[in-house]
C-alpha positions as CSV (number, residue, x, y, z in Angstrom):
1,X,-2.8,20.3,22.4
2,X,-4.1,23.4,20.7
3,X,-5.2,23.3,17.1
4,X,-2.4,25.6,15.8
5,X,0.3,23.3,17.3
6,X,-1.4,20.2,15.7
7,X,-1.3,21.7,12.2
8,X,2.2,23.2,12.5
9,X,4.4,21.4,9.9
10,X,8.2,21.6,9.6
11,X,8.3,21.9,5.8
12,X,12.1,22.2,5.8
13,X,12.3,18.6,6.9
14,X,9.3,17.3,4.9
15,X,9.3,15.4,1.6
16,X,8.9,17.6,-1.4
17,X,5.3,16.4,-2.0
18,X,4.3,17.5,1.5
19,X,6.0,20.9,1.1
20,X,4.1,21.6,-2.1
21,X,0.9,20.4,-0.6
22,X,1.4,22.6,2.5
23,X,2.2,25.7,0.3
24,X,-0.9,25.1,-1.7
25,X,-3.0,24.8,1.4
26,X,-1.6,28.0,2.8
27,X,-2.3,29.8,-0.5
28,X,-5.9,28.5,-0.4
29,X,-6.3,29.7,3.2
30,X,-4.9,33.2,2.3
31,X,-6.8,33.5,-1.1
32,X,-9.8,31.2,-1.0
33,X,-11.4,33.1,-3.9
34,X,-8.7,31.6,-6.2
35,X,-9.2,27.9,-5.1
36,X,-12.2,25.7,-5.2
37,X,-13.3,22.1,-5.0
38,X,-14.4,20.8,-8.4
39,X,-14.3,17.6,-10.5
40,X,-13.1,19.7,-13.4
41,X,-9.5,19.4,-12.0
42,X,-8.1,22.5,-13.6
43,X,-4.8,24.0,-12.8
44,X,-5.7,27.6,-13.8
45,X,-7.8,28.5,-11.8
46,X,-6.8,25.9,-9.2
47,X,-9.9,23.7,-8.9
48,X,-9.5,20.1,-7.8
49,X,-11.2,17.1,-6.2
50,X,-9.2,14.8,-3.9
51,X,-7.5,12.8,-6.7
52,X,-7.1,15.7,-9.0
53,X,-5.2,17.4,-6.2
54,X,-3.0,14.4,-5.8
55,X,-2.3,14.2,-9.5
56,X,-1.1,17.8,-9.4
57,X,1.2,17.1,-6.4
58,X,2.7,14.1,-8.1
59,X,3.2,15.9,-11.4
60,X,5.0,18.7,-9.5
61,X,7.3,16.4,-7.6
62,X,7.4,12.9,-9.1
63,X,5.9,12.9,-12.6
64,X,7.5,9.5,-13.4
65,X,5.6,8.0,-10.4
66,X,2.3,9.4,-11.6
67,X,2.9,8.0,-15.0
68,X,3.6,4.6,-13.5
69,X,0.4,4.9,-11.4
70,X,-1.7,5.7,-14.5
71,X,-0.2,2.8,-16.5
72,X,-1.0,0.4,-13.7
73,X,-4.6,1.7,-13.6
74,X,-5.1,0.5,-17.2
75,X,-3.2,-2.7,-16.7
76,X,-5.5,-3.6,-13.8
77,X,-8.8,-2.6,-15.6
78,X,-10.1,-6.2,-15.4
79,X,-9.8,-5.9,-11.6
80,X,-11.1,-2.4,-11.1
81,X,-12.3,0.0,-13.9
82,X,-10.2,3.0,-14.8
83,X,-11.7,6.3,-13.8
84,X,-13.8,8.0,-16.5
85,X,-11.6,11.0,-16.7
86,X,-8.3,9.1,-17.0
87,X,-7.0,10.3,-13.6
88,X,-6.6,7.5,-11.0
89,X,-9.4,7.6,-8.4
90,X,-9.2,6.5,-4.8
91,X,-10.5,3.0,-5.7
92,X,-7.6,2.7,-8.3
93,X,-5.1,3.8,-5.6
94,X,-6.5,1.2,-3.2
95,X,-6.1,-1.7,-5.6
96,X,-2.8,-0.6,-6.9
97,X,-1.3,-0.2,-3.4
98,X,-2.7,-3.6,-2.4
99,X,-1.1,-5.3,-5.4
100,X,2.4,-3.8,-4.9
101,X,3.8,-6.8,-3.0
102,X,3.0,-9.0,-6.0
103,X,3.6,-6.4,-8.7
104,X,6.6,-4.3,-7.5
105,X,7.0,-0.8,-8.8
106,X,10.3,1.2,-9.2
107,X,8.4,4.2,-7.8
108,X,6.0,2.9,-5.2
109,X,5.9,0.7,-2.2
110,X,3.1,-0.5,0.1
111,X,3.0,0.5,3.8
112,X,1.4,-2.4,5.5
113,X,2.3,-1.5,9.1
114,X,0.5,1.6,10.7
115,X,3.5,2.1,13.0
116,X,5.6,2.8,9.9
117,X,3.4,5.6,8.5
118,X,5.4,8.8,7.8
119,X,5.0,12.2,6.2
120,X,4.6,11.9,2.4
121,X,2.6,8.6,2.5
122,X,-0.6,8.6,0.5
123,X,-3.7,7.1,2.1
124,X,-6.6,5.9,0.0
125,X,-9.9,4.4,1.2
126,X,-13.2,3.1,0.0
127,X,-16.2,1.7,1.7
128,X,-15.8,-2.0,2.6
129,X,-16.6,-4.3,-0.4
130,X,-17.0,-1.2,-2.5
131,X,-17.7,-1.9,-6.2
132,X,-16.8,1.1,-8.4
133,X,-19.1,2.0,-11.2
134,X,-17.9,1.3,-14.7
135,X,-18.7,4.9,-15.6
136,X,-18.3,7.2,-12.6
137,X,-21.0,9.8,-12.1
138,X,-19.7,12.8,-10.1
139,X,-23.0,14.6,-10.0
140,X,-24.3,12.2,-7.3
141,X,-23.6,12.5,-3.6
142,X,-20.3,11.5,-2.0
143,X,-19.2,7.9,-2.8
144,X,-17.4,7.5,0.5
145,X,-14.0,7.2,-1.2
146,X,-11.1,9.5,-0.5
147,X,-7.4,10.2,-1.0
148,X,-5.1,12.2,1.3
149,X,-1.5,12.9,2.0
150,X,0.1,12.4,5.4
151,X,1.7,15.7,6.5
152,X,2.5,14.9,10.1
153,X,2.4,11.8,12.3
154,X,1.2,12.7,15.9
155,X,1.2,9.1,17.1
156,X,1.1,5.7,15.5
157,X,0.7,2.2,16.9
158,X,0.0,-1.2,15.3
159,X,-3.8,-0.5,15.7
160,X,-4.2,3.3,15.5
161,X,-2.6,6.3,13.9
162,X,-3.2,10.0,14.7
163,X,-2.3,12.0,11.7
164,X,-2.4,15.5,10.2
165,X,-3.3,15.2,6.5
166,X,-3.5,17.5,3.6
167,X,-6.3,16.9,1.1
168,X,-8.9,18.5,-1.1
169,X,-12.4,17.9,0.1
170,X,-16.0,18.8,-0.7
171,X,-16.6,19.8,2.9
172,X,-14.4,20.4,5.9
173,X,-14.0,17.1,7.7
174,X,-14.9,18.5,11.2
175,X,-15.7,21.8,12.9
176,X,-12.8,22.0,15.4
177,X,-10.0,19.8,13.9
178,X,-10.0,21.0,10.3
179,X,-7.7,23.9,9.3
180,X,-10.0,25.2,6.6
181,X,-13.2,27.2,6.8
182,X,-14.7,26.0,3.5
183,X,-14.3,23.2,1.0
184,X,-11.1,22.8,-1.0
185,X,-7.5,22.3,-0.1
186,X,-6.5,22.2,3.5
187,X,-5.3,20.3,6.6
188,X,-7.2,18.1,9.0
189,X,-6.8,15.7,11.8
190,X,-7.7,12.1,11.1
191,X,-7.5,9.0,13.3
192,X,-7.2,5.7,11.5
193,X,-8.1,2.5,13.3
194,X,-6.8,-0.9,12.1
195,X,-8.2,-4.2,13.1
196,X,-8.4,-7.8,11.9
197,X,-12.1,-7.6,11.1
198,X,-12.2,-4.1,9.6
199,X,-10.5,-0.7,9.6
200,X,-12.1,2.7,10.1
201,X,-11.6,6.4,9.7
202,X,-12.4,9.0,12.4
203,X,-12.3,12.7,11.5
204,X,-11.6,13.9,15.1
205,X,-11.0,12.6,18.5
206,X,-14.6,12.2,19.4
207,X,-16.2,11.7,16.0
208,X,-18.0,8.7,14.5
209,X,-15.9,5.9,13.1
210,X,-16.6,4.9,9.5
211,X,-15.7,1.4,8.4
212,X,-13.4,1.6,5.4
213,X,-10.9,-0.4,3.3
214,X,-7.7,1.5,3.7
215,X,-4.5,1.2,1.6
216,X,-1.3,3.2,2.1
217,X,1.4,3.8,-0.5
218,X,4.8,5.5,-0.3
219,X,7.0,7.0,-3.0
220,X,10.3,5.3,-3.0
221,X,13.3,7.4,-2.1
222,X,15.1,8.9,-5.0
223,X,18.4,8.3,-3.3
224,X,17.8,4.6,-2.8
225,X,16.7,4.3,-6.5
226,X,19.8,6.1,-7.7
227,X,21.9,3.8,-5.5
228,X,20.5,0.7,-7.1
229,X,21.0,2.2,-10.5
230,X,24.7,3.0,-9.8
231,X,25.3,-0.5,-8.3
232,X,24.3,-2.0,-11.7
233,X,26.7,0.2,-13.7
């Protein structure tokens, strides 16, 4: 399978959040001088880190879901601290997604079976037993946490998922299986491994596997939500 065919995405059939993410990644590829990776998370000029990019995607497509996510971040501050800039971080996403079965949301649902991963799902991970700092310091090296959007499912089983994702990263994830030439918004291949003892992330077919705590969330269908509302009228 060639790299171009891996990264080809049918945006006409994709969820809105994937379409917007793909269009931004294509713009970043065509005009890299206008896009950058930064913790400033500014819209003009476009400059994001992984979770600032996700915030922008959610505000463009499902602002009510982003509002719910932010509110949950503060409700759960005794479990995991809110991010210092008020934007949910990967470690906030992980805990929020993990708690969805006990604390249901009108906008989000947990994906607990890798075989059910589909485009539009959001994947968050942290190192195993990661303890987030009470005040995040973004001047230090990478924390090993990340946030990404599923753009395409190549193959998924109960123990492994081969995916094309769109994210915003400090460095390209790999030399041959990352669609970008520099840091910032782009597409990449990722392989997720799921096991009883631990899960891991692998950034290309032959790369190292990194043990992680992985959580996956999905935006609930607008149609199903409207149906439930109508049934109550």
